[in-house]
C-alpha positions as CSV (number, residue, x, y, z in Angstrom):
1,M,-101.3,-84.7,233.3
2,G,-103.5,-84.2,229.9
3,L,-103.9,-86.6,227.4
4,I,-101.9,-87.9,224.5
5,G,-102.7,-86.1,221.3
6,N,-101.7,-85.8,217.4
7,Y,-100.4,-82.6,216.9
8,Y,-98.4,-81.1,213.9
9,L,-95.0,-79.0,214.0
10,N,-93.5,-76.8,211.6
11,G,-90.4,-78.1,212.3
12,A,-88.6,-81.5,213.1
13,T,-89.4,-81.6,216.8
14,L,-90.7,-79.4,219.6
15,A,-87.7,-77.8,220.3
16,S,-86.9,-76.7,216.8
17,S,-90.5,-75.4,215.8
18,T,-91.8,-72.3,215.9
19,Y,-95.6,-72.9,215.5
20,L,-97.9,-76.0,216.4
21,Y,-101.2,-77.0,214.4
22,T,-103.8,-79.8,214.9
23,D,-103.7,-80.8,211.1
24,A,-101.1,-82.1,208.9
25,A,-101.7,-79.4,206.3
26,L,-100.9,-76.8,209.0
27,T,-103.8,-74.7,208.8
28,T,-105.2,-74.9,212.0
29,P,-103.3,-73.5,214.9
30,A,-103.2,-75.9,218.0
31,P,-105.0,-74.2,221.1
32,Q,-103.2,-72.2,223.6
33,G,-101.8,-74.1,226.5
34,F,-98.9,-76.4,227.0
35,Y,-97.7,-79.1,225.2
36,S,-95.0,-81.5,226.0
37,E,-92.7,-84.1,224.0
38,G,-89.5,-85.9,225.0
39,G,-89.3,-84.4,228.5
40,L,-89.7,-80.7,227.2
41,Y,-92.4,-78.5,227.1
42,R,-93.6,-75.3,225.4
43,E,-96.8,-72.8,225.6
44,V,-98.9,-72.1,222.6
45,I,-98.9,-68.5,223.3
46,D,-101.4,-66.8,220.8
47,A,-104.4,-68.0,218.6
48,T,-101.7,-68.5,215.6
49,G,-100.3,-71.2,217.4
50,Q,-96.8,-69.8,218.0
51,L,-94.5,-71.4,220.4
52,G,-93.1,-70.0,223.4
53,P,-89.7,-70.5,225.2
54,L,-88.5,-74.1,225.7
55,N,-88.9,-75.5,229.2
56,S,-87.8,-78.8,230.8
57,C,-91.0,-80.9,232.3
58,Q,-88.7,-81.1,235.4
59,S,-90.0,-77.6,236.3
60,C,-93.6,-78.6,236.3
61,A,-93.2,-80.0,239.7
62,S,-93.5,-77.7,242.5
63,S,-91.4,-78.4,245.7
64,C,-93.1,-79.3,248.8
65,P,-94.9,-77.6,250.6
66,V,-97.6,-76.3,248.4
67,S,-100.8,-74.2,249.2
68,I,-103.5,-73.4,246.8
69,T,-106.5,-71.4,247.7
70,N,-109.5,-70.3,246.0
71,D,-108.9,-72.1,242.7
72,M,-110.2,-75.1,240.8
73,P,-114.0,-73.6,240.2
74,G,-114.6,-76.3,237.5
75,P,-115.2,-77.3,235.1
76,G,-112.0,-78.9,234.6
77,L,-109.2,-81.6,235.6
78,Y,-106.7,-79.9,237.5
79,S,-103.2,-81.8,238.2
80,L,-100.8,-80.9,240.8
81,E,-97.3,-82.4,241.0
82,V,-95.1,-82.3,243.8
83,D,-91.6,-82.9,244.4
84,L,-91.6,-84.4,247.7
85,G,-87.5,-84.4,248.5
86,T,-85.5,-87.2,249.9
87,T,-87.2,-87.2,253.7
88,T,-89.2,-90.1,254.5
89,G,-92.4,-89.7,256.5
90,A,-96.2,-89.1,256.3
91,V,-97.4,-86.7,253.3
92,I,-100.3,-84.9,254.9
93,I,-103.0,-83.3,251.9
94,T,-105.3,-81.1,253.1
95,F,-108.3,-80.8,250.6
96,T,-111.1,-78.3,251.0
97,P,-113.8,-78.8,248.4
98,R,-116.8,-76.7,250.0
99,T,-120.3,-76.9,248.5
100,T,-119.7,-78.1,245.1
101,P,-118.2,-81.6,244.1
102,H,-114.5,-82.2,243.5
103,G,-112.9,-85.6,243.3
104,I,-109.3,-86.1,244.3
105,L,-106.7,-89.0,243.3
106,S,-103.2,-88.8,244.4
107,T,-100.8,-91.0,242.8
108,F,-97.2,-91.9,244.2
109,Q,-94.6,-94.8,243.2
110,G,-97.3,-96.4,241.2
111,T,-99.9,-96.6,244.2
112,T,-103.3,-94.6,244.1
113,Y,-104.8,-93.0,246.9
114,N,-108.3,-91.7,247.2
115,A,-109.1,-92.0,251.1
116,L,-109.8,-88.8,253.4
117,S,-111.1,-88.2,256.8
118,S,-113.4,-85.1,257.1
119,P,-113.8,-83.2,260.7
120,V,-117.5,-83.3,259.9
121,D,-118.3,-86.8,259.3
122,G,-114.9,-88.9,259.1
123,Y,-114.0,-91.3,256.5
124,H,-114.8,-91.0,252.9
125,A,-113.8,-93.1,250.0
126,A,-114.7,-94.4,246.6
127,P,-114.5,-98.1,246.9
128,N,-112.2,-98.5,243.9
129,P,-108.7,-96.9,245.2
130,A,-107.8,-96.2,241.5
131,R,-110.7,-93.8,241.2
132,A,-111.2,-90.1,242.3
133,T,-113.3,-89.6,245.4
134,Y,-116.0,-87.1,245.3
135,L,-116.5,-84.5,248.0
136,G,-118.8,-81.8,248.7
137,D,-122.5,-80.8,250.0
138,G,-124.6,-83.7,249.4
139,S,-127.6,-81.0,249.3
140,D,-126.0,-78.7,246.7
141,A,-127.1,-79.0,243.3
142,C,-124.3,-79.8,241.5
143,S,-123.8,-82.7,244.0
144,L,-127.4,-83.9,243.3
145,G,-126.7,-84.0,239.4
146,L,-123.1,-85.0,239.5
147,V,-123.6,-88.8,238.6
148,A,-126.6,-88.0,236.3
149,G,-124.6,-85.5,234.4
150,S,-121.6,-88.3,233.7
151,P,-120.1,-88.8,231.6
152,Y,-118.4,-85.3,230.8
153,S,-116.6,-85.0,227.5
154,G,-114.2,-82.4,226.9
155,V,-113.2,-81.4,230.1
156,I,-110.4,-78.8,230.0
157,D,-106.9,-80.1,231.5
158,Y,-105.2,-77.6,233.8
159,D,-101.4,-78.3,235.3
160,W,-100.4,-76.3,238.1
161,I,-97.3,-74.3,237.1
162,S,-95.0,-72.6,239.6
163,T,-98.0,-70.4,240.9
164,A,-101.0,-70.7,239.0
165,F,-103.2,-73.5,236.8
166,S,-102.5,-73.5,233.3
167,A,-104.9,-74.9,230.4
168,T,-102.9,-77.7,228.9
169,G,-104.6,-77.3,225.5
170,L,-105.9,-80.9,225.7
171,Q,-109.1,-82.3,227.2
172,S,-110.2,-85.3,229.3
173,N,-113.4,-87.6,229.4
174,V,-114.5,-87.7,233.0
175,F,-116.9,-90.6,234.2
176,V,-118.1,-90.3,237.7
177,A,-119.6,-93.6,239.1
178,P,-122.2,-93.4,241.6
179,S,-120.0,-94.9,244.3
180,D,-117.4,-92.3,243.4
181,A,-119.6,-89.7,245.0
182,S,-119.1,-89.7,249.1
183,F,-120.8,-86.4,249.9
184,T,-121.5,-85.0,253.3
185,S,-125.3,-84.5,254.0
186,L,-124.5,-82.2,256.9
187,G,-123.2,-79.3,254.8
188,I,-119.6,-78.8,253.5
189,P,-117.1,-81.6,254.5
190,G,-114.4,-79.0,255.4
191,D,-110.6,-79.4,255.6
192,C,-110.1,-83.2,254.6
193,I,-107.1,-85.1,255.4
194,M,-105.5,-87.4,253.2
195,V,-102.4,-89.3,254.1
196,V,-99.7,-90.7,251.7
197,P,-97.0,-92.4,252.9
198,K,-93.2,-91.8,251.8
199,T,-90.9,-94.8,252.8
200,A,-87.6,-94.2,250.6
201,N,-85.3,-91.7,250.9
202,V,-85.3,-91.0,247.2
203,T,-86.4,-88.1,245.2
204,S,-90.1,-88.7,244.2
205,N,-92.9,-86.7,242.8
206,L,-96.5,-86.9,244.2
207,L,-99.4,-86.4,241.3
208,V,-102.5,-85.1,242.7
209,Q,-105.5,-84.9,240.3
210,I,-108.8,-82.8,241.1
211,P,-111.4,-83.6,238.5
212,S,-114.4,-80.8,238.7
213,P,-116.3,-81.8,235.7
214,A,-119.6,-80.2,236.5
215,S,-120.6,-76.8,235.5
216,C,-120.1,-75.4,239.1
217,T,-118.6,-72.1,240.2
218,N,-117.3,-72.7,243.9
219,T,-113.7,-73.0,244.3
220,A,-111.4,-75.3,246.5
221,N,-108.4,-75.2,248.3
222,I,-105.3,-77.9,248.6
223,S,-102.1,-77.9,250.3
224,V,-99.4,-80.4,250.2
225,N,-97.1,-80.9,253.4
226,C,-93.7,-82.1,253.0
227,P,-93.0,-85.9,254.9
228,I,-93.0,-85.6,258.4
229,K,-92.6,-88.4,261.1
230,L,-95.9,-88.8,262.9
231,T,-95.9,-88.7,266.7
232,G,-96.6,-91.6,268.7
233,F,-98.9,-92.3,271.6
234,D,-99.2,-95.2,273.9
235,G,-102.4,-97.6,273.6
236,T,-103.8,-100.7,273.9
237,L,-106.8,-103.0,272.6
238,F,-109.7,-102.5,275.1
239,G,-110.0,-106.0,276.1
240,S,-112.0,-106.5,279.0
241,G,-112.0,-102.6,279.8
242,C,-110.2,-99.9,281.3
243,G,-107.0,-100.8,283.6
244,K,-105.0,-102.4,281.1
245,Q,-101.1,-101.9,280.6
246,F,-100.3,-99.7,277.3
247,D,-98.1,-102.0,275.3
248,D,-98.3,-100.5,272.0
249,T,-97.3,-97.4,270.4
250,Y,-99.8,-95.8,267.6
251,Y,-99.5,-92.8,265.6
252,N,-102.0,-90.3,264.5
253,A,-102.7,-87.9,261.5
254,P,-104.6,-85.0,263.5
255,V,-108.1,-84.0,261.7
256,T,-109.6,-82.5,264.8
257,G,-106.9,-83.5,267.4
258,S,-103.1,-82.4,267.4
259,L,-100.1,-84.7,266.8
260,G,-99.4,-87.3,269.6
261,S,-102.8,-86.5,270.7
262,P,-105.8,-88.1,268.7
263,G,-109.4,-86.6,268.3
264,I,-112.6,-87.6,266.6
265,H,-111.9,-88.6,262.9
266,D,-108.2,-88.6,263.0
267,W,-106.3,-91.1,261.2
268,I,-104.7,-93.8,263.2
269,F,-101.4,-95.4,262.1
270,T,-99.1,-98.2,263.5
271,D,-96.3,-96.5,262.0
272,P,-94.9,-93.1,262.0
273,N,-94.7,-93.0,258.1
274,G,-98.5,-93.4,257.4
275,E,-98.3,-96.6,255.9
276,F,-100.2,-99.2,257.9
277,V,-103.6,-98.0,259.3
278,L,-104.6,-99.4,262.7
279,A,-107.0,-102.3,262.1
280,D,-110.6,-101.8,263.3
281,G,-111.7,-102.2,266.8
282,D,-112.1,-100.6,270.3
283,Y,-108.7,-99.3,272.0
284,I,-107.9,-97.7,275.3
285,F,-105.2,-94.3,274.2
286,D,-102.9,-93.1,277.0
287,V,-104.9,-89.6,276.4
288,G,-107.5,-87.7,278.2
289,G,-106.7,-89.0,281.9
290,A,-103.9,-90.8,283.6
291,N,-105.5,-94.3,282.8
292,G,-106.5,-93.5,278.9
293,T,-109.5,-92.9,277.1
294,P,-111.3,-95.8,274.9
295,H,-111.5,-94.8,271.1
296,T,-113.0,-97.1,268.4
297,V,-111.2,-97.0,265.0
298,A,-112.8,-97.8,261.4
299,N,-111.0,-97.6,258.4
300,G,-108.1,-96.2,260.1
301,V,-110.2,-93.4,261.2
302,V,-111.7,-92.6,265.0
303,T,-115.2,-93.0,264.8
304,V,-116.0,-92.8,268.5
305,V,-114.4,-90.9,271.7
306,G,-115.1,-92.5,275.0
307,T,-115.5,-91.2,278.5
308,P,-112.0,-91.3,280.2
309,C,-111.1,-94.2,282.3
310,P,-111.7,-93.8,286.0
């Protein structure tokens, strides 16, 4: 959501001022963009540093669902804050980065999330959960040079406000570690799914940050849905093979399947809020036939769908 910096007002507070500057002598106008102080924000609207109307920062958060298409071309650090309301459930984020590298990191109630599943090649995540996971086509020139070009200095910060990303007037330095890059070797990764659990009936905002620091021109899509309860289905550990009784209930967040009917690369959880992924292993899910179908799960994602049990 931008970086803290030193700026100078021609009044006592942001609310009472009319111009904003970058120097104490009030000779250099601040760049156009949005600036906040004490829960309020105003836009520098022209090259003179003139300030626009005063707004409450509560309006920076958009109510779910939010859908953004053909945006975030880079270079930039794009921030999206979403009010998820009071409903509990799984928050499904669909992120489509196309060919050029875009990262993604979500933060909710102090916890960060960076794992996604692609319909093309499944699980993607930077090993450090506090760092963005970069997705894209591994053969693209920008992807090949992303880590080599790091660190990226002076990346412009953009905040989503109502219907568009707006420059905040601030900049960030973006470092991309080699392990942050999780590209698809077979082309674009498609509509990748991230799941963020919301387990309390309180109003909370979700922050999604999308760094696109390289000088690339391709855009990306993102949508953030309101929390929903995932649909359950019966299953059990594979054990000795087909024919076992289904004694557990699991829940899927669809990637290639549908709610209650998991497909390859779907997320599998043990709870309807998407908080706890199913442990690695082989399972029989009660789908695809009267006696179920074997599925292999790794990192909470279906990696193999077997032949339906006879």
